[in-house]
N, C-alpha and C positions, 0 to 999 in steps of 0.2 A: 733591331732587325729592319727598321725603316731607314730610308736614306734622307729623311727630312725631320728628324726629331725636334728641331727648332720650331716646327709648325704645330707641334702637339703640346697640350697643357703639361706642366711639369709634374702634376700628380693626377691619379685617377679621380679623386674627389673633385678637383678643379675641372677636369674633362667632363665628368658626369654632370656637374652643375651647368656647364656651358651647353652640353648636349640637351639636357632637359629644358633649358631656356630656349634653345633653337626649336625644339619640338613644340613648345608652347606658342612661340611666335608663328610658326608655320600653321598650327591648328587655328589660331586666331585669324590667320589670313585665308582660311578655307582649304588648306592643303590636307590631303590624307597623308599621315605620317606612318611609315613602316620601319620597324627596326630590323636591321640585317646584321647578324653576328659575323664579325671578321675574326676568324681563328688564325693564329699566326702561321702554322705549318701549311694549311691549304692555301692561304693567301700567298705565302712565299713560293709554293709550287706553281700557282697560277701565274705569278709575276714572271717566274723563270720560263714557263711555257710560252708566255706572251712576249718575252724579251723586253720586259719593262722593269724600271727601277721601282722598288716598293715605296712610292711617295704618295702624296695626297691625290694626285691625278689618277694614279693606279688604284688607290682605295676607292675613289668615286666610280671609276669604271667597273671595278670588281663588284661593288654593291649594286650597281645598275644591272649588271649581268645576273647577279644572284636574284635580284628582285624580279627580273623578267622570267626567270625559271620558276619562281613561286607563283606567278600569275596564271 
């Protein structure tokens, strides 16, 4: 459902390992890490409403907006 599958890890386990590593590096740098769940259907609807391709830039924007709503 994403337009840039080549930018994603080939398996969930590989993605999870990379995500957890990124979280660890961020925490070690003093960043506050917050997990935002990206569910496929709400994300697809959001992209359509925004007129965006479902790519990495849209994912980053989506989670930033979701994070702002949770604050």
